[in-house]
C-alpha positions, 0 to 999 in steps of 0.5 A: 199296536195302539188303537187311534182314537176315530177310526176302525183299526182293531174291529172285527168285521167278521158277521156275528151270527150264524146265518148266511151271507147277505142276511142281516137282523134288523135294528127292529129285532126282523130281519132282513135280506141283503142283496146287490140288482142287476145295476148295481144298487145295493136293496134290503128287504125287511121279511119277518122274525123266521130267520128260515124265511128269510133265507128263502126270500133272498135265495130268490131274490139273488136268482132273479138278480142275477137272472134279471139283464142289465 
């Protein structure tokens, strides 16, 4: 299969790290939590250098978004 110029054909969309879905490494080197609020907006919040803290923040924000009515 030949890759066409200007397309993402052949690229993998799989996460490259072992972090859970919603926890990403920001370009500054910090960890960030990405979640969707009840209205449907995607939010990215820089948390800090600790991945474990970021995972806790992600789960807390996600639980709050799911519990809050729209």
